[in-house]
C-alpha positions in Angstrom: 120.9 97.3 87.0 124.4 98.6 86.9 127.2 96.9 88.7 129.3 98.4 91.5 132.3 98.5 89.1 130.4 100.6 86.6 129.1 102.9 89.3 132.8 103.3 90.4 133.8 104.3 86.9 131.1 107.0 86.9 132.2 108.2 90.3 135.7 108.5 89.0 134.5 110.6 86.0 132.6 112.8 88.4 135.6 113.2 90.7 137.8 114.1 87.7 135.4 117.0 86.8 135.3 118.1 90.4 139.1 118.1 90.8 139.4 119.7 87.3 137.5 122.8 88.4 133.9 122.0 87.3 131.8 121.6 90.5 128.3 122.4 89.3 126.7 118.9 89.0 124.4 120.1 86.2 127.4 121.4 84.1 129.1 118.0 84.7 126.0 116.2 83.4 125.9 118.6 80.4 129.5 118.0 79.4 129.2 114.3 79.8 126.0 114.4 77.7 127.9 116.1 74.9 130.7 113.5 75.0 128.2 110.7 75.0 126.4 112.2 72.0 129.7 112.6 70.1 130.4 108.9 70.8 126.9 108.0 69.7 127.3 109.9 66.4 130.4 107.8 65.7 128.5 104.6 66.4 125.7 105.7 64.0 128.3 106.5 61.3 129.8 103.1 61.7 126.4 101.5 61.3 125.8 103.6 58.2 129.2 102.6 56.7 128.4 98.9 57.3 124.9 99.3 55.7 126.4 101.1 52.7 128.9 98.2 52.2 126.1 95.6 52.3 123.4 97.4 50.4 125.2 100.1 48.4 125.3 103.9 49.1 121.8 104.7 47.9 119.5 105.7 50.7 122.1 105.5 53.4 122.4 108.7 55.5 125.8 109.6 56.7 126.4 111.7 59.9 129.8 113.0 58.8 129.9 114.3 55.3 132.8 113.9 52.9 135.4 116.7 52.6 136.6 119.2 55.1 134.9 121.4 57.7 134.9 125.3 57.3 138.3 125.3 59.2 139.8 122.9 56.7 139.9 119.8 58.9 138.5 116.5 57.4 135.1 115.7 58.9 136.4 112.1 59.4 138.8 113.5 62.0 135.9 114.8 64.1 134.8 111.3 64.9 135.2 109.9 68.4 137.2 106.9 67.2 139.7 109.2 65.5 140.5 111.8 68.2 140.4 109.4 71.1 143.1 107.3 69.4 145.5 110.2 68.9 147.2 109.7 72.3 147.8 113.5 72.6 145.4 115.4 74.8 146.4 118.8 73.4 145.5 117.8 69.8 142.3 116.2 71.0 141.4 119.3 72.9 141.9 121.4 69.8 139.8 119.1 67.7 136.9 118.9 70.2 136.8 122.5 71.1 137.5 124.1 67.7 136.0 121.6 65.3 133.7 119.0 66.9 131.5 121.4 68.9 131.0 123.8 66.0 130.0 120.7 63.9 127.5 119.7 66.6 125.9 123.1 66.4 125.2 122.6 62.7 123.4 119.3 63.1 119.9 120.8 63.7 119.0 120.5 60.1 118.1 116.8 60.4 115.1 117.6 62.6 115.9 115.1 65.4 115.4 116.1 69.0 119.1 115.6 69.9 120.4 117.7 67.1 117.9 120.5 67.8 119.1 120.8 71.4 122.8 120.6 70.5 122.6 123.8 68.5 123.7 125.8 71.6 126.3 123.3 72.8 129.1 124.9 74.8 132.4 123.2 75.5 133.5 124.2 79.0 136.1 121.6 79.9 138.9 123.9 80.9 142.1 122.1 79.8 143.4 119.2 77.7 144.4 117.1 80.8 140.9 116.9 82.1 139.4 116.2 78.7 142.0 113.4 78.2 141.1 111.8 81.6 137.3 112.0 81.0 137.4 110.7 77.4 139.5 107.7 78.4 137.1 106.9 81.2 134.0 107.3 79.0 135.7 105.2 76.3 136.2 102.4 78.9 132.4 102.2 79.7 130.5 99.5 77.8 127.7 101.2 75.9 126.4 98.3 73.7 123.5 97.3 75.9 120.5 99.7 76.0 119.7 98.9 79.6 123.2 99.5 80.7 123.3 102.9 78.9 120.0 104.0 80.4 120.9 102.9 83.9 124.3 104.6 83.7 122.7 107.9 82.7 120.0 107.5 85.4 122.8 107.0 87.9 124.5 110.2 86.8 121.2 112.1 87.0 120.7 110.8 90.5 123.9 112.5 91.5 122.2 115.8 90.8 119.8 115.1 93.6 122.5 113.7 95.8 124.4 116.9 95.4 121.3 118.9 96.3 121.7 121.0 93.2 118.9 121.4 90.7 117.3 118.4 92.4 113.9 119.9 91.7 114.3 118.4 88.2 114.1 114.9 89.5 111.2 112.9 90.8 112.3 109.8 92.7 112.4 106.9 90.2 110.3 104.6 92.4 107.5 107.2 92.6 107.7 107.5 88.8 107.5 103.8 88.4 104.5 103.6 90.8 102.6 106.2 88.7 103.4 104.4 85.4 102.4 101.0 86.8 99.0 102.5 87.9 98.3 104.2 84.6 99.4 101.2 82.5 100.3 103.0 79.2 100.0 100.8 76.1 101.9 100.6 72.8 99.3 102.8 71.0 99.3 105.7 73.5 100.7 109.2 73.0 102.4 110.1 76.2 103.2 113.6 77.3 105.0 115.3 80.2 104.5 119.1 79.8 107.3 119.8 82.4 109.6 117.0 81.5 113.0 118.1 83.0 115.3 115.2 82.5 112.5 113.1 81.0 112.2 110.7 84.0 108.5 110.1 83.5 108.9 109.4 79.8 111.8 107.0 80.5 109.6 105.3 83.0 106.9 104.8 80.4 109.5 103.6 77.8 110.8 100.9 80.2 107.2 99.9 81.2 106.2 99.4 77.6 109.3 97.4 76.7 108.7 95.2 79.7 104.9 94.7 79.5 104.5 94.8 75.7 107.7 93.4 74.2 105.9 92.0 71.1 104.6 95.5 70.1 108.1 96.5 69.0 108.1 93.7 66.5 105.2 95.3 64.7 106.6 97.8 62.1 103.7 100.3 62.6 103.9 100.2 66.4 107.7 100.3 66.4 107.7 103.4 64.2 105.1 105.0 66.6 107.3 104.1 69.6 110.4 105.8 68.1 108.7 108.8 66.4 105.4 109.8 68.0 104.7 108.1 71.3 106.8 110.3 73.7 106.4 114.0 74.0 108.1 116.4 76.5 108.1 120.1 76.9 110.5 122.3 78.9 111.8 125.9 78.7 115.3 125.1 80.0 117.7 124.2 77.2 120.0 122.3 79.4 117.2 120.1 80.6 116.1 119.6 77.0 119.6 118.3 76.1 119.8 116.1 79.1 116.2 114.8 78.6 116.8 114.0 75.0 120.0 112.1 75.8 118.2 110.2 78.5 115.6 109.1 76.0 118.3 108.2 73.4 120.2 106.1 75.8 117.0 104.3 76.7 116.5 103.3 73.1 114.1 105.9 71.7 115.3 107.1 68.3 113.5 110.4 68.0 111.3 111.6 70.9 109.6 114.9 70.7 111.4 116.8 73.4 110.6 120.4 72.6 111.2 123.9 73.9 108.0 125.3 75.2 106.7 127.5 78.1 103.8 125.2 78.8 101.8 127.8 80.8 102.7 130.8 78.5 102.4 129.4 75.0 99.2 129.0 73.0 98.1 125.3 73.5 95.3 125.3 71.0 97.3 123.2 68.5 97.9 120.6 71.2 94.3 120.3 72.5 93.2 116.7 73.0 96.5 115.5 71.5 97.5 112.9 74.2 96.1 109.8 75.8 98.4 109.7 78.8 99.9 112.5 80.9 102.5 111.8 83.5 104.0 114.8 85.3 105.4 116.5 88.4 105.1 120.1 87.3 107.0 122.9 89.2 105.1 124.8 91.8 106.6 128.2 91.5 103.8 130.0 93.3 102.2 132.7 91.2 102.7 133.9 87.6 102.2 137.3 86.0 98.9 137.3 84.0 100.8 138.7 81.0 102.9 135.5 80.9 100.0 133.1 81.2 98.1 131.5 78.4 94.7 133.2 77.9 93.2 129.8 77.0 94.2 128.4 80.4 92.8 131.5 82.2 89.5 130.8 80.6 89.5 127.4 82.2 90.5 128.5 85.7 91.1 132.1 86.6 94.2 132.0 88.8 97.9 132.8 88.9 98.8 129.6 90.8 101.0 127.4 88.7 99.8 124.1 90.2 96.2 125.0 89.2 97.2 126.2 85.7 99.1 123.0 85.0 96.0 120.9 85.9 93.9 123.1 83.6 96.6 122.5 80.9 96.5 118.7 81.4 92.7 118.8 81.0 93.1 120.5 77.6 96.0 118.3 76.4 94.2 115.0 77.2 91.9 113.5 74.6 88.6 112.0 75.8 89.3 108.8 77.7 92.8 109.9 78.4 94.4 109.3 81.8 96.6 111.5 84.0 98.8 110.9 87.0 100.1 114.1 88.4 102.0 115.1 91.5 100.4 118.1 93.2 101.1 120.0 96.5 98.7 119.4 99.3 97.2 122.9 98.9 95.5 121.7 95.7 93.5 119.2 97.7 92.0 121.6 100.2 92.8 125.2 99.1 89.9 127.5 99.9 90.2 130.0 97.0 87.5 130.2 94.3 90.0 128.8 91.7 91.0 125.8 94.0 87.4 124.9 94.6 86.4 125.3 90.9 89.2 123.1 89.7 88.4 120.4 92.2 84.7 120.7 91.2 85.7 120.2 87.5 87.7 117.1 88.3 84.8 115.6 90.3 81.8 116.7 88.3 83.0 117.2 84.7 85.7 114.5 84.6 86.3 111.2 86.4 88.5 111.6 89.5 89.9 108.1 90.1 92.3 108.4 93.1 94.2 110.5 95.6 97.4 109.0 96.8 98.9 110.9 99.7 102.7 110.8 99.8 104.8 111.2 103.0 106.4 114.5 103.6 110.0 113.6 103.0 109.7 112.1 99.5 111.3 115.0 97.8 114.0 115.7 100.3 116.8 116.9 100.5 115.8 119.7 98.1 112.1 120.1 98.9 110.0 119.4 102.0 106.6 120.2 100.6 103.8 117.8 101.3 102.4 116.3 98.1 99.9 113.8 96.7 99.3 112.1 93.3 96.0 112.8 91.5 94.7 110.2 89.1 91.9 111.2 86.8 90.4 110.4 83.4 89.1 113.0 81.0 85.5 112.4 80.0 83.9 115.9 79.7 80.8 114.2 80.9 81.5 113.3 84.5 81.7 109.7 85.7 83.2 110.1 89.2 81.7 107.4 91.4 83.9 106.4 94.3 87.3 108.1 94.8 90.0 105.8 96.1 92.3 107.2 98.8 95.6 105.8 100.0 97.9 107.2 102.6 101.5 106.2 101.8 103.4 106.3 105.1 106.7 104.8 103.9 108.2 104.6 100.4 111.2 102.3 101.1 113.7 105.1 101.9 114.3 107.1 105.0 112.3 110.4 105.0 115.2 112.5 106.2 117.7 114.5 104.0 119.8 111.3 103.5 117.0 109.3 101.9 118.8 106.0 102.7 117.2 102.7 101.5 115.5 100.9 104.3 115.3 97.5 102.6 117.5 95.4 100.2 117.2 96.5 96.5 115.1 93.5 95.6 112.4 94.7 98.0 112.2 98.3 96.9 109.9 100.0 94.5 106.3 99.2 93.5 107.2 95.9 91.9 109.9 94.3 94.0 111.4 91.0 92.9 111.0 89.5 96.3 107.8 89.5 98.4 107.6 91.7 101.5 106.6 90.6 105.0 104.2 92.6 107.1 107.1 94.2 108.9 108.7 95.2 105.6 105.5 96.6 104.3 105.8 99.2 107.1 109.0 100.3 105.4 107.7 100.2 101.8 104.0 100.7 101.1 104.3 101.0 97.3 103.6 97.3 96.4 100.5 97.5 98.6 99.4 100.7 96.8 99.6 98.9 93.4 97.8 95.8 94.7 95.0 97.7 96.3 94.6 100.1 93.4 93.7 97.0 91.2 91.0 96.2 93.7 89.5 99.7 93.9 86.3 98.6 92.2 86.0 95.5 94.4 87.3 94.7 97.9 88.5 98.2 98.5 84.9 99.4 98.5 84.4 97.5 101.7 87.4 98.9 103.6 86.7 101.0 106.6 87.9 104.6 106.7 90.2 103.7 109.5 92.3 101.7 107.1 95.3 102.9 105.1 93.2 102.9 102.0 89.5 103.3 101.4 86.9 104.6 98.9 84.8 107.7 99.3 81.5 108.1 97.3 81.2 111.2 95.2 78.3 112.5 97.2 80.4 112.6 100.4 83.0 114.7 98.5 80.4 117.1 97.2 79.1 117.5 100.7 82.6 118.5 101.9 82.7 121.3 99.2 85.0 119.1 97.0 87.7 118.9 99.6 90.1 116.1 98.5 92.4 115.9 101.6 92.6 112.4 102.9 92.3 113.5 106.6 88.9 115.0 105.8 87.5 111.5 105.3 89.8 109.3 107.4 88.4 108.1 110.7 90.6 107.9 113.7 90.1 105.1 116.3 90.6 106.5 119.8 91.7 104.0 122.4 89.7 104.0 125.6 91.8 104.9 128.6 90.9 103.2 131.9 90.0 105.8 134.6 90.8 104.7 138.1 89.3 106.3 141.2 91.6 108.9 142.9 91.6 106.9 146.2 92.9 103.8 144.4 95.7 105.9 142.7 96.7 107.5 146.0 96.9 104.1 147.7 99.1 102.8 144.9 101.5 105.7 145.3 101.7 105.2 149.1 102.5 101.5 148.6 105.3 102.4 146.1 106.7 105.1 148.5 106.7 102.5 151.3 108.6 100.0 149.2 111.1 102.6 148.2 111.7 103.6 151.9 112.1 100.0 152.8 114.6 99.5 150.0 116.6 102.5 151.2 116.6 101.2 154.8 117.9 97.7 153.6 120.6 99.4 151.5 121.7 101.5 154.5 121.9 98.4 156.7 124.2 96.7 154.2 126.5 99.7 154.1 
């Protein structure tokens, strides 16, 4: 949790970029990402220097080599601690633009996700004065604590959505946390988001594992798995890859596999059954050209619809027993095309469909108003669907208009609030109830009537409805009986009221 003071510092950095001529929120994030990365490199070099002093130079990897760069400036002068101490914005601007950024573009040889995505780094801060102001403000932000670093970056990313620009890359954090809490990833899982954007789902999994399995990171094997092989993300937007990689770095993951890939266009055969957990909110772009679409995916489901192709992709990427939690547009639940029906049939008959959680229409405002749901399923390749659990989320803790203002104090928001909610507050935030009832889906939830907010539907009922998965297909509405009065009684009542009104007017006239 970041303080108001730290938020104020970030706001001032944001305002400095805006007044300095950079108004695209994504470009602001990108330039801040570069500067944070440069500062991080200096920190890593300091750690390497300290290690070399204690243990000797053998086996210690230095970020900045000895000697000079191709332009003749010592590599040591490319460090954050050097150029921020110069006190001259013009000299700093020259060093950063002409030496530091070319150096960043050469770092890809070490194989890390961050260095790979920095190879196309562009320095777009327009003048020394702006760079000087921004560097001073970033230098003033405490970055020692992992939670603070991660929360600061998340706060900056939230500004993309607030600005309504490129907001499609962000799934609300409380929705991510709900999905992660329901899937319960463990320290041995391999987790993937094939449309990772800013890596919000992966970050949610990182924080869940740190919170729920703290002892796992004390085990050398599990710790190495956590830093090197647990988290995988794909995207085909280089800016998003840079931002996502930095997001993971600032949340304490040393080398996540954040890679460039067109998930629907590339051959996925080498990734088949590679992951045990998939968390995703893939883009719903409508239709794709067949020529751009993986033939392997078309063999699974013949369609141009991206939302169906992504589901087919997830089924291929998951290993047997693997779980998926995926945001889908409502059309996936009830679409009448052959591809829609076939994919739903596969989820119900060939795999184990666990749940359908219907989200309220305003969850992705202000940048998208599409109605969505979350599908939870387990890959089995042998069926296993028994009862499918349905939940209708009516409120997620925030207003469902374009402002998306919180309706409750921060301690009572999200799926795991730090303070219990009253029945009145539940009406403003259903997420804790979703999580509590999800855990009872094989018990008490089986007895719930279909008039309730959540209930279970047997597989046979879904098959009978041609695999329709829309909640309203199964929800029962209670109609209140309206008392019907005889017409003569109603007429008599109206005449009585008219008489009283006339008498009141007569009394008023007498007073006047």
